[in-house]
PLY file of the C-alpha trace (Angstrom):
ply
format ascii 1.0
element vertex 358
property float x
property float y
property float z
element edge 357
property int vertex1
property int vertex2
end_header
61.68 137.31 106.68
60.51 134.20 108.57
60.91 136.14 111.93
58.95 139.12 110.44
56.05 136.78 109.48
55.99 135.24 112.90
55.77 138.70 114.45
52.97 139.69 112.08
51.12 136.47 112.95
51.53 137.07 116.62
50.39 140.62 116.29
47.26 139.63 114.31
46.51 136.89 116.92
46.72 139.47 119.70
44.49 141.90 117.68
41.85 139.26 117.10
41.80 138.38 120.83
41.47 142.01 121.79
38.68 142.62 119.26
36.86 139.48 120.33
36.91 140.53 124.00
35.65 144.08 123.13
32.81 142.71 121.02
31.76 140.33 123.80
31.82 143.21 126.38
30.02 145.59 124.05
27.33 142.95 123.50
27.09 142.18 127.21
26.48 145.83 127.99
23.57 145.95 125.52
21.97 142.48 125.76
23.22 140.41 128.70
20.25 138.92 130.59
22.56 138.42 133.48
22.83 142.17 134.22
20.24 143.57 136.64
20.90 147.31 136.79
19.02 149.25 139.42
16.63 151.87 138.04
18.51 154.88 139.41
21.77 153.54 138.19
20.41 152.77 134.76
18.94 156.30 134.52
22.23 157.86 135.51
24.17 155.85 132.94
21.65 156.78 130.29
21.94 160.44 131.07
25.71 160.48 131.34
25.68 161.16 135.07
28.71 160.00 137.19
28.42 156.54 138.75
30.75 154.84 141.20
30.94 151.03 141.46
31.42 149.56 144.95
32.37 145.96 145.76
30.58 143.67 148.05
33.33 141.33 149.38
34.20 144.05 151.86
30.66 143.53 153.26
30.70 139.75 153.37
34.36 139.02 154.14
36.10 142.25 155.08
34.35 143.44 158.22
32.24 141.97 161.04
28.47 142.51 161.29
26.91 145.05 161.83
29.75 147.38 161.07
30.01 145.95 157.57
26.44 146.80 156.65
26.58 150.17 158.35
29.76 150.99 156.48
28.20 149.96 153.13
25.28 152.35 153.71
27.53 155.18 154.78
29.86 154.70 151.77
26.92 154.84 149.41
25.81 158.11 151.14
29.31 159.52 150.75
29.40 158.82 147.10
26.04 160.51 146.61
26.95 163.52 148.74
30.11 163.96 146.61
28.27 164.11 143.33
27.90 160.64 141.93
25.49 157.66 142.05
26.60 154.62 144.08
26.32 151.20 142.53
27.25 148.36 144.83
27.65 145.16 142.90
26.85 141.50 143.95
25.70 138.21 142.41
22.20 137.43 143.54
19.74 134.75 142.34
21.59 134.08 139.05
22.14 137.68 138.02
24.73 140.49 138.40
23.06 143.14 140.45
24.43 146.63 139.83
23.01 148.76 142.54
21.67 146.99 145.65
18.68 147.45 147.96
19.13 147.71 151.71
17.76 144.18 151.94
20.47 142.94 149.62
23.16 144.60 151.79
21.73 142.79 154.86
21.72 139.40 153.02
25.42 139.91 152.21
26.44 141.01 155.64
24.32 139.46 158.41
25.93 136.05 158.22
22.70 134.08 157.88
23.52 132.85 154.37
26.67 131.41 152.83
28.28 134.08 150.62
30.77 133.00 148.02
33.72 135.33 147.40
33.57 135.79 143.65
36.39 136.88 141.35
36.33 136.58 137.52
37.10 132.79 137.91
34.01 132.17 140.05
31.39 134.31 138.48
29.96 131.83 135.88
29.74 129.10 138.57
28.10 131.35 141.13
25.56 132.70 138.62
24.74 129.37 136.97
24.21 127.73 140.38
22.20 130.71 141.67
24.41 131.18 144.65
24.86 134.36 146.64
28.11 135.99 145.62
30.08 138.96 146.82
32.34 140.40 144.14
36.08 141.01 144.72
38.01 143.76 143.02
38.43 141.53 139.95
34.77 140.59 139.89
33.55 144.11 140.47
35.78 145.51 137.72
34.40 143.06 135.22
30.75 143.65 136.22
31.28 147.47 136.26
32.72 147.41 132.81
29.83 145.28 131.51
27.42 147.85 132.88
29.42 150.77 131.57
30.78 152.15 134.80
34.41 153.35 134.70
35.28 154.31 138.30
35.30 151.92 141.23
36.09 152.63 144.92
37.32 149.96 147.32
39.62 149.51 150.34
42.70 148.09 148.78
43.66 145.89 145.90
45.06 142.40 146.09
48.52 141.68 144.94
51.50 139.37 144.99
51.47 137.41 148.21
54.64 137.01 150.18
56.39 133.85 149.13
54.76 133.87 145.71
58.03 132.67 144.15
57.12 129.37 145.73
53.34 129.38 145.88
52.54 131.43 142.69
49.82 133.10 144.83
49.04 136.29 142.78
45.70 137.99 143.02
43.38 138.03 140.02
42.99 141.76 140.76
46.28 142.39 139.09
45.56 140.56 135.81
42.04 142.17 135.71
43.63 145.59 136.02
45.79 144.66 132.89
42.71 143.87 130.75
39.65 145.78 132.05
39.44 149.56 131.68
38.07 150.55 135.06
39.88 152.93 137.42
40.28 151.44 140.92
40.44 154.10 143.74
42.03 152.43 146.72
44.47 152.89 149.55
47.14 150.95 147.68
47.66 147.26 148.35
47.30 145.60 151.76
50.63 145.44 153.61
50.18 141.75 154.17
51.27 141.41 150.56
54.73 141.76 148.84
54.40 145.33 147.71
57.56 145.62 145.62
56.53 142.55 143.49
53.00 143.84 143.36
54.19 147.14 141.67
56.44 145.08 139.37
53.51 142.88 138.30
51.32 145.94 137.64
54.08 147.39 135.53
54.29 144.20 133.52
50.52 144.38 132.94
50.77 147.93 131.71
48.72 149.41 134.53
49.34 153.04 135.43
49.74 153.47 139.20
48.91 157.03 140.40
49.58 158.28 143.86
46.83 160.74 144.67
47.74 163.76 146.77
50.88 165.57 147.80
53.25 162.56 148.00
54.34 160.16 145.21
54.77 157.37 147.80
52.65 154.29 147.21
50.44 153.77 150.24
50.28 150.51 152.10
46.66 150.43 153.13
46.79 151.04 156.91
49.93 153.15 156.43
50.64 156.16 154.29
54.15 154.92 153.82
55.53 151.87 151.99
59.01 153.18 151.08
58.04 152.66 147.41
57.41 155.30 144.82
54.40 155.31 142.55
55.25 155.99 138.83
52.89 158.99 138.73
51.54 161.57 141.18
48.35 163.58 140.59
46.83 165.99 143.08
43.38 166.71 141.76
40.39 164.70 140.71
40.29 166.55 137.34
43.81 165.43 136.54
42.95 161.79 137.17
39.81 162.14 135.02
41.86 163.61 132.16
44.27 160.67 132.44
41.32 158.24 132.18
40.02 160.08 129.18
43.33 160.03 127.50
43.77 156.31 128.21
40.49 155.82 126.38
41.53 157.97 123.47
44.60 155.81 123.06
42.28 152.84 122.73
43.91 151.08 125.67
42.02 148.37 127.55
43.80 148.38 130.92
42.63 149.71 134.23
44.31 152.41 136.43
45.21 152.26 140.02
44.56 155.46 141.87
46.26 155.07 145.28
44.88 157.37 147.99
46.67 157.43 151.42
44.67 156.75 154.51
43.78 160.05 156.26
46.43 161.25 158.68
44.29 161.02 161.75
43.73 157.32 161.12
47.27 156.52 160.20
48.65 156.94 163.72
47.92 153.35 164.75
49.79 151.97 161.72
52.90 150.76 163.72
50.64 148.71 166.07
48.69 147.41 163.13
51.86 146.35 161.26
52.97 144.36 164.28
49.61 142.68 164.46
49.86 141.85 160.70
53.24 140.18 161.14
51.88 138.10 164.01
48.80 137.16 161.93
51.03 136.16 159.00
53.03 133.88 161.13
49.77 132.30 162.50
48.36 131.83 158.92
51.55 130.08 157.83
51.46 127.75 160.85
47.81 126.91 160.10
48.25 126.61 156.37
45.74 129.26 155.50
46.06 130.04 151.76
44.38 131.29 148.59
41.24 133.35 148.82
40.76 132.55 152.45
43.98 134.16 153.38
42.96 137.84 153.40
39.71 137.46 155.36
41.64 135.34 157.89
44.38 137.94 158.28
42.14 140.94 158.51
40.02 139.19 161.24
43.07 138.34 163.22
44.43 141.88 162.94
41.14 143.40 164.17
41.30 141.05 167.18
44.96 141.82 167.93
44.50 145.62 167.66
41.36 145.76 169.75
39.39 147.05 166.83
41.76 149.85 165.80
42.43 148.29 162.40
38.70 148.07 161.78
38.22 151.81 162.46
41.14 152.60 160.19
39.68 150.27 157.43
36.37 152.05 157.58
38.00 155.44 157.48
40.10 154.68 154.36
37.16 153.15 152.54
35.11 156.21 153.06
37.94 158.51 152.03
38.44 156.46 148.82
34.68 156.65 148.01
34.78 160.41 148.36
37.76 160.68 145.97
36.28 158.16 143.53
33.01 160.18 143.42
34.91 163.41 142.62
36.84 161.64 139.84
33.69 160.20 138.35
32.04 163.64 138.47
35.02 165.21 136.69
35.04 162.44 134.09
31.29 162.86 133.45
31.88 166.52 132.87
34.35 165.58 130.11
31.80 163.32 128.58
33.36 160.01 129.70
31.14 158.71 132.46
30.05 155.47 130.96
33.12 153.34 130.77
36.24 155.25 129.99
37.21 152.70 127.30
34.02 153.75 125.32
34.81 157.38 125.09
37.75 157.15 122.67
37.74 159.22 119.58
39.69 156.51 117.85
39.06 152.80 118.38
41.28 150.04 116.97
38.03 148.13 116.42
37.35 150.43 113.50
40.66 149.60 111.77
41.15 146.01 110.79
43.20 146.50 107.59
46.55 146.72 109.28
48.32 144.56 111.84
49.30 145.94 115.26
53.11 146.19 115.27
0 1
1 2
2 3
3 4
4 5
5 6
6 7
7 8
8 9
9 10
10 11
11 12
12 13
13 14
14 15
15 16
16 17
17 18
18 19
19 20
20 21
21 22
22 23
23 24
24 25
25 26
26 27
27 28
28 29
29 30
30 31
31 32
32 33
33 34
34 35
35 36
36 37
37 38
38 39
39 40
40 41
41 42
42 43
43 44
44 45
45 46
46 47
47 48
48 49
49 50
50 51
51 52
52 53
53 54
54 55
55 56
56 57
57 58
58 59
59 60
60 61
61 62
62 63
63 64
64 65
65 66
66 67
67 68
68 69
69 70
70 71
71 72
72 73
73 74
74 75
75 76
76 77
77 78
78 79
79 80
80 81
81 82
82 83
83 84
84 85
85 86
86 87
87 88
88 89
89 90
90 91
91 92
92 93
93 94
94 95
95 96
96 97
97 98
98 99
99 100
100 101
101 102
102 103
103 104
104 105
105 106
106 107
107 108
108 109
109 110
110 111
111 112
112 113
113 114
114 115
115 116
116 117
117 118
118 119
119 120
120 121
121 122
122 123
123 124
124 125
125 126
126 127
127 128
128 129
129 130
130 131
131 132
132 133
133 134
134 135
135 136
136 137
137 138
138 139
139 140
140 141
141 142
142 143
143 144
144 145
145 146
146 147
147 148
148 149
149 150
150 151
151 152
152 153
153 154
154 155
155 156
156 157
157 158
158 159
159 160
160 161
161 162
162 163
163 164
164 165
165 166
166 167
167 168
168 169
169 170
170 171
171 172
172 173
173 174
174 175
175 176
176 177
177 178
178 179
179 180
180 181
181 182
182 183
183 184
184 185
185 186
186 187
187 188
188 189
189 190
190 191
191 192
192 193
193 194
194 195
195 196
196 197
197 198
198 199
199 200
200 201
201 202
202 203
203 204
204 205
205 206
206 207
207 208
208 209
209 210
210 211
211 212
212 213
213 214
214 215
215 216
216 217
217 218
218 219
219 220
220 221
221 222
222 223
223 224
224 225
225 226
226 227
227 228
228 229
229 230
230 231
231 232
232 233
233 234
234 235
235 236
236 237
237 238
238 239
239 240
240 241
241 242
242 243
243 244
244 245
245 246
246 247
247 248
248 249
249 250
250 251
251 252
252 253
253 254
254 255
255 256
256 257
257 258
258 259
259 260
260 261
261 262
262 263
263 264
264 265
265 266
266 267
267 268
268 269
269 270
270 271
271 272
272 273
273 274
274 275
275 276
276 277
277 278
278 279
279 280
280 281
281 282
282 283
283 284
284 285
285 286
286 287
287 288
288 289
289 290
290 291
291 292
292 293
293 294
294 295
295 296
296 297
297 298
298 299
299 300
300 301
301 302
302 303
303 304
304 305
305 306
306 307
307 308
308 309
309 310
310 311
311 312
312 313
313 314
314 315
315 316
316 317
317 318
318 319
319 320
320 321
321 322
322 323
323 324
324 325
325 326
326 327
327 328
328 329
329 330
330 331
331 332
332 333
333 334
334 335
335 336
336 337
337 338
338 339
339 340
340 341
341 342
342 343
343 344
344 345
345 346
346 347
347 348
348 349
349 350
350 351
351 352
352 353
353 354
354 355
355 356
356 357
């Protein structure tokens, strides 16, 4: 009896925490003075049109100038050409900007200002101090959900770093995926990470990982092959959209990883890139580069060691992911679920508070 009471108490505590977060997010969508949604994005969300969120760290920390800004413009164009409205997200002048101007893209990418790499942990500090912030996968997911956007395209997600059993270096992207209902369309996780542990962590967080296309192998960013199997394989955008809709109808609050392999023509250099990654990893260990500085450092070194081949591959996979994300968002919108797939549920636990969650 005592054990049963403890279980009921724990279940109610979990329920109250979940309901509290949902109320806060619901309130933020409607009232937050911190959200600055661009007019075209706001119009699309109001009309139920498909919208795709895009991160800004890839502009400020992921690529050199001017390729970073050029790629950001081209990715937005691809999203639009594939049927959705692009919404690049960044923290500017104390507000979360959802949908950026060309001037904003330049500020983030031209290197003339200090840009803070902002995950969930950093957002309040960056906003309160009115700093210029580029959102990571974690930060972009949170902002997208606040705005009511349910599909997000990026290059690759963060994950469990090699040696995490000693350093405890695990990306906030993974915990965000476990608690924020936004689909992240990516080329898997970067191969600089411990991919088996990354997939294990996502399983623990209850995050569906979907291999998109003909293979159920989990892609490794620059490579189509990791030797690891994704739990699920879906071949069409409509199938992914149906999964997102069903996830919402279950009342679940987790994100979904949609892993899209890099296009074949850009995967040919993967062996050389992997060798460069291993060399860059050894260098980072020797120099003691850790934490949120590790990934930008490694990507820069890999670009240098491959003579720019990794940069071309990076740009190609980001564009491909944007195209797929736009198609998924358009399919989801056609099902009536464009504005945050957690809000389209026909049943919400928030409406039932008379019974504990067992």
